C-alpha positions in Angstrom: -28.5 -13.1 34.0 -25.2 -13.9 33.2 -26.5 -15.1 29.8 -28.3 -11.5 29.5 -25.2 -9.7 30.1 -23.2 -11.5 27.4 -26.1 -10.7 25.1 -26.3 -7.1 25.9 -22.2 -7.0 25.8 -22.3 -8.4 21.8 -25.1 -6.3 20.9 -23.1 -3.0 21.9 -19.7 -3.8 20.9 -21.0 -5.5 17.7 -22.9 -1.7 17.2 -19.9 0.2 17.9 -17.7 -1.5 15.3 -20.1 -1.4 12.6 -20.8 2.2 13.2 -17.0 2.6 13.3 -16.2 0.5 10.4 -19.0 2.3 8.3 -17.5 5.8 9.1 -13.8 4.6 8.2 -14.9 3.4 5.0 -16.6 6.8 4.2 -13.3 8.4 5.1 -10.9 6.0 2.7 -14.0 6.7 -0.1 -13.5 10.7 0.5 -9.8 10.1 0.3 -9.7 7.7 -2.6 -11.5 10.9 -4.4 -8.2 12.4 -4.6 -6.2 11.6 -7.8 -3.7 9.1 -8.2 -0.1 9.5 -6.9 2.3 6.5 -6.1 4.7 6.2 -2.7 6.3 3.2 -3.5 10.2 4.4 -3.3 12.2 4.1 -0.2 10.0 1.6 2.0 13.0 1.3 4.7 13.0 5.3 4.9 9.1 5.2 5.1 9.4 2.5 8.1 11.8 4.9 9.8 9.4 7.5 9.4 6.3 5.8 11.0 9.0 4.8 14.0 10.3 8.0 14.5 7.4 10.4 13.4 4.1 8.3 14.7 5.4 5.9 17.4 8.4 7.8 18.6 6.8 11.6 18.1 10.2 12.8 17.3 9.2 16.3 16.3 7.3 17.0 18.8 10.4 16.9 21.3 11.4 20.0 20.2 9.7 21.3 23.0 10.3 18.7 25.7 7.9 19.4 28.5 5.1 19.5 26.0 6.2 16.4 24.2 6.7 14.5 27.6 3.0 15.4 28.7 2.3 14.2 24.9 3.8 11.0 25.1 2.1 10.0 28.6 -1.3 10.6 26.9 -0.6 8.9 23.9 1.3 5.9 25.6 -1.4 5.6 28.6 -4.1 6.0 26.3 -2.8 3.5 23.6 -1.4 0.7 26.0 -3.9 1.1 28.5 -6.6 0.0 26.1 -4.9 -3.5 25.8 -6.8 -4.3 28.7 -9.8 -3.9 26.6 -8.8 -7.5 25.0 -9.2 -8.5 28.6 -12.6 -7.0 28.9 -14.1 -7.8 25.3 -13.3 -11.8 26.3 -14.9 -10.8 30.1 -17.7 -9.3 28.0 -18.2 -12.2 25.2 -17.6 -15.7 27.7 -19.1 -14.4 30.9 -15.6 -14.5 32.5 -14.0 -12.2 34.7 -10.2 -11.2 34.8 -9.6 -13.2 32.4 -5.8 -12.8 31.9 -5.2 -13.5 35.6 -5.4 -17.7 34.3 -3.0 -17.0 31.3 -0.4 -15.0 33.3 -0.8 -15.0 37.0 3.0 -14.2 37.9 2.8 -10.9 35.8 -1.1 -9.9 36.0 -0.2 -7.6 38.7 2.5 -6.0 37.2 0.9 -5.5 34.1 -2.3 -3.7 35.9 -0.1 -1.9 37.9 1.8 -0.3 34.8 -1.7 0.6 33.6 -2.6 2.3 36.4 1.0 4.3 36.7 -0.2 5.1 32.9 -3.6 6.1 33.9 -2.6 8.6 36.5 0.0 10.2 34.0 -2.9 10.6 31.6 -4.9 12.1 34.0 -2.3 14.8 35.1 -1.2 15.4 31.4 -5.1 15.8 30.4 -5.8 18.6 33.5 -2.5 20.4 32.4 -3.4 20.3 28.9 -7.0 21.6 29.6 -5.5 24.7 31.7 -3.0 25.6 29.1 -5.8 25.4 26.4 -8.6 27.4 28.4 -6.7 29.4 31.0 -3.4 30.1 29.8 -3.0 32.5 26.6 -0.7 30.1 24.2 -0.9 32.3 21.1 -1.3 29.0 18.8 -4.3 27.5 21.0 -6.3 30.7 21.2 -6.3 31.3 17.1 -9.8 32.0 15.4 -9.2 29.1 13.5 -10.1 27.0 16.8 -13.3 29.3 17.5 -16.4 27.5 17.8 -16.5 23.5 17.3 -12.7 23.0 17.0 -11.9 24.3 20.8 -14.9 22.6 22.2 -13.8 19.3 20.1 -10.4 19.6 22.0 -12.2 19.8 25.6 -14.5 16.8 25.0 -11.2 14.6 23.9 -9.4 16.0 27.4 -12.5 15.2 29.3 -13.5 11.9 28.2 -9.8 10.9 28.6 -9.9 11.8 31.9 -13.5 10.1 33.0 -12.5 6.8 30.8 -9.2 6.4 33.3 -10.8 7.5 36.1 -13.7 4.8 35.3 -10.3 2.2 35.2 -9.0 3.2 38.4 -12.8 3.0 40.2 -13.3 -0.1 38.8 -10.2 -2.0 39.8 -10.4 -0.2 43.6 -13.9 -1.6 43.9 -13.1 -5.2 42.4 -9.8 -5.4 44.7 -11.7 -4.0 47.7 -14.3 -6.7 47.0 -11.5 -9.5 46.9 -10.1 -8.3 50.2 -13.5 -8.8 51.8 -14.2 -12.4 50.3 -17.3 -11.4 48.1 -18.0 -14.3 45.4 -17.1 -14.2 42.7 -14.3 -11.5 43.2 -12.5 -13.3 45.6 -12.1 -16.5 43.2 -10.0 -14.1 40.9 -7.6 -12.9 43.4 -5.0 -10.4 42.3 -4.3 -8.5 45.4 -4.5 -4.6 45.6 -3.1 -2.6 42.8 -0.5 0.3 43.3 -2.6 3.6 42.8 -6.3 2.3 43.0 -5.9 0.9 46.4 -5.8 4.4 48.0 -9.5 4.5 47.5 -10.4 1.4 49.7 -10.3 3.3 52.7 -13.6 5.2 51.1 -15.5 2.5 50.1 -15.5 1.4 53.9 -18.4 3.5 54.4 -20.7 1.9 51.6 -23.0 -1.6 51.7 -21.2 -4.5 49.6 -23.9 -4.1 47.3 -23.5 -0.3 46.5 -19.8 -1.5 46.0 -20.9 -4.6 43.7 -22.9 -2.0 41.8 -20.6 0.4 41.4 -17.9 -1.8 40.4 -20.4 -3.2 37.4 -21.3 0.3 36.5 -17.9 1.3 36.1 -17.0 -2.1 33.7 -20.1 -1.0 31.6 -19.3 2.9 31.4 -15.5 2.0 30.7 -16.3 -0.4 27.8 -19.3 1.8 26.5 -17.2 4.8 26.9 -14.0 3.4 24.9 -16.4 2.2 22.2 -18.2 5.6 22.0 -15.0 7.4 21.8 -13.7 5.1 19.1 -16.6 6.4 17.4 -16.2 9.8 18.1 -12.6 10.4 17.3 -13.4 9.0 13.5 -15.3 12.3 13.2 -13.0 14.5 15.3 -9.2 15.8 15.1 -8.0 13.1 17.5 -8.5 10.7 13.9 -4.5 11.3 13.8 -4.3 8.6 16.7 -5.0 6.3 13.6 -3.9 8.3 10.8 -0.7 9.9 11.8 0.8 6.1 11.1 -0.2 5.4 7.2 0.6 9.5 6.9 4.1 9.3 8.2 4.4 6.3 5.7 3.7 8.0 2.5 5.4 11.1 3.3 7.3 12.5 0.5 10.6 12.0 0.7 11.6 14.7 -1.6 14.0 17.1 -0.5 12.2 20.2 1.5 10.7 22.8 -1.1 10.9 20.8 -4.0 8.2 21.5 -6.1 6.5 18.6 -8.6 6.5 19.6 -12.1 2.7 19.6 -14.0 2.6 16.8 -16.8 -0.1 18.8 -18.3 2.1 21.8 -18.7 4.9 19.8 -19.7 2.9 17.7 -22.7 1.7 21.4 -24.0 5.5 22.3 -24.4 6.1 19.2 -25.9 3.5 19.3 -28.5 4.5 22.8 -29.3 7.5 21.6 -30.4 6.5 18.2 -31.7 2.7 18.4 -32.9 2.4 15.0 -34.1 2.9 13.5 -30.4 -0.8 15.5 -29.4 -3.3 13.4 -29.2 -5.8 13.4 -32.0 -9.4 13.7 -30.1 -10.2 17.1 -28.8 -11.6 15.2 -25.8 -8.3 13.7 -25.2 -6.4 17.1 -24.7 -9.1 18.5 -22.3 -7.6 19.0 -18.6 -7.4 21.6 -16.0 -4.1 23.0 -14.3 -3.8 22.9 -10.5 -6.7 22.1 -8.3 -10.3 24.0 -7.8 -11.8 21.3 -5.7 -10.3 18.1 -3.5 -11.2 15.8 -6.4 -8.2 18.0 -8.0 -6.0 16.9 -5.1 -4.3 13.9 -4.6 -5.3 11.1 -2.5 -2.4 12.5 -0.1 -3.2 15.9 0.1 -6.5 14.3 1.7 -4.9 12.1 3.7 -3.0 15.1 5.1 -6.2 16.9 5.7 -7.8 13.8 7.8 -4.2 13.5 9.8 -4.4 16.8 11.2 -4.1 17.1 14.6 -4.8 21.0 14.7 -2.2 21.8 16.9 -1.1 24.7 15.4 2.5 24.2 14.7 2.4 25.2 11.2 0.6 28.5 12.0 2.7 29.3 14.2 5.9 29.0 12.3 4.4 30.5 9.0 5.9 33.8 8.6 3.2 35.0 6.6 0.8 34.5 9.7 3.6 36.2 12.1 3.4 39.6 9.8 -0.7 39.7 10.2 -1.5 38.2 7.1 -5.0 35.9 6.7 -3.1 32.9 6.0 -2.8 30.0 8.3 -1.9 26.6 7.1 -3.3 24.8 10.0 -7.0 26.5 8.5 -5.9 25.4 4.9 -6.2 22.0 6.3 -9.3 22.2 8.0 -10.9 24.1 5.6 -9.9 21.1 3.1 -11.5 18.6 5.3 -14.6 20.6 6.1 -15.2 20.6 2.1 -14.7 16.9 2.4 -17.0 16.2 5.2 -19.8 18.0 3.3 -19.1 15.8 0.5 -19.5 13.0 2.5 -23.0 13.9 3.9 -24.0 14.7 0.0 -22.6 11.3 -0.7 -24.3 9.9 2.5 -27.8 11.5 1.2 -27.3 10.5 -2.5 -27.5 14.2 -3.7 -25.2 14.9 -6.6 -22.5 16.9 -5.1 -20.7 17.3 -9.0 -23.3 19.6 -10.1 -23.0 22.1 -7.2 -21.2 25.3 -7.6 -19.6 25.4 -4.1 -15.9 24.4 -4.5 -13.1 24.3 -2.0 -10.9 27.6 -3.3 -13.0 30.3 -3.4 -15.9 28.9 -0.7 -13.8 27.6 1.5 -10.3 29.0 0.9 -9.9 32.7 -0.3 -7.6 34.2 -3.1 -5.8 36.4 -0.1 -4.7 33.2 1.9 -3.2 31.9 -1.2 -1.5 34.9 -1.8 0.2 35.4 1.2 2.3 32.3 1.4 6.0 32.7 0.5 6.6 28.8 -0.1 9.4 28.8 2.6 8.4 25.2 4.1 8.1 26.3 7.5 4.9 24.7 7.9 5.9 21.8 6.5 9.0 21.3 8.4 7.0 22.5 11.9 4.2 19.5 11.6 4.7 16.4 13.6 3.1 14.0 11.6 4.3 14.9 8.1 1.3 17.2 6.7 2.3 19.0 3.7 -0.4 22.2 3.4 2.4 23.7 1.0 1.2 21.7 -1.6 -2.3 22.2 -1.3 -1.6 25.6 -1.1 0.6 25.4 -4.7 -2.0 23.4 -6.1 -4.9 25.8 -5.4 -2.8 28.5 -6.5 -1.6 27.2 -9.9 -5.3 26.9 -11.2 -5.8 30.4 -10.1 -2.9 31.6 -12.2 -3.4 29.1 -14.9 -7.2 28.6 -15.2 -8.3 32.0 -14.0 -5.5 34.5 -15.2 -5.8 35.8 -11.6 -2.5 37.0 -10.2 -1.5 40.6 -8.5 -0.2 43.0 -11.0 3.7 42.3 -9.4 3.2 38.7 -10.2 2.0 39.4 -14.0 4.7 41.7 -14.7 6.8 39.2 -13.4 5.4 36.7 -15.7 5.5 38.9 -18.7 8.9 40.0 -18.5 10.1 36.0 -17.6 8.2 35.5 -20.7 9.7 38.2 -23.1 12.9 38.6 -21.5 13.6 35.4 -19.7 14.3 37.0 -16.6 12.2 38.6 -13.9 13.3 42.0 -14.7 12.5 44.3 -17.6 15.6 44.1 -19.2 16.1 42.8 -22.8 18.1 39.6 -22.8 21.6 41.3 -24.5 21.5 43.3 -21.2 20.9 40.6 -18.5 25.0 40.7 -18.1 25.3 44.5 -18.0 25.6 44.4 -14.1 29.0 42.6 -14.2 30.6 45.5 -15.8 32.2 48.4 -13.9 30.8 51.5 -14.2 32.6 54.6 -15.8 
């Protein structure tokens, strides 16, 4: 019977890891569809970003109560899953409480700390669930989150609560059986644990066989639940648990608001003054300005999209959104990810997605959204995991203007004035300083 459980465990575990690895390989493939961009400067500052933003969640602490709750969920879920090492070893070897033999003097302290964190996760998730569904928090009630995004968030919260309850119930049944001298549980005596022991009085009403079955069911459901959740998070907004770390490392370190020059435009100007430098072959000169689809964006833009937590702090800080404009930086990131996911499905089914007429611009993100952006950088500053919606907006807007000649009349007039008068206003160059003269 024991060997059968080991084989079953190995099958479940390896199957889950296979599908998770396959999914992460697809995400990596999608991210690398983006244009090359290098982030090799200032490594010490980049590692500091990882520790302060990803691990320390520095930006979250602008609102301390919410930040503390999120920290409990984050720390609890990550640290408690250290116990997964023990469960995996037990599953493969057929042992029970493997770590007890290695750290007998500290084992009880370790599990008690896990139980404290489990209770913290449950409390925080219940508060977040109420806050998301019952309280009128504006950024959580946005139309961006209607449908699947809202369900996704609730599924994550409920799953975390269930996993923590299974962990506590498993410990309660295990330690109860130890106290009754039931084999093989009594061979690995841990003593009672701080929180799960409160369930012992309730277990007195059940038979020994029922409690043994309960412990085994909780053990199996806990490991299957964690492995299932691992695969689920790779398809949900919870992917930021993994991608927040590389995203923080590869964050742009330029001064806030600094926009990148376009080499293609610089080359055009250079070739105009030095025609001899221009490529001789027409094919070598072919290029586009800005971005129309995800393949025109950089791989960092796509990493940003997959790292998005959908928290809405960017949209909440956006002045254009606050005045009723269509722009939502969160929706920009979600649309970019949705377009990538659609391409992933076509790749999986070996469909030539490059030949289709759909694109990120026009089909997922509308011109009106891009027009509303003031490039104030508030969305970038607000993001807790170093996502930059503004960079995507600017690149899409460059495509509209430079490839499609599509801009509002006010912008067209300004562009014409700059080209002809070297200033945004409709004055000739020799009148540019007249405003400094005293009027008579």
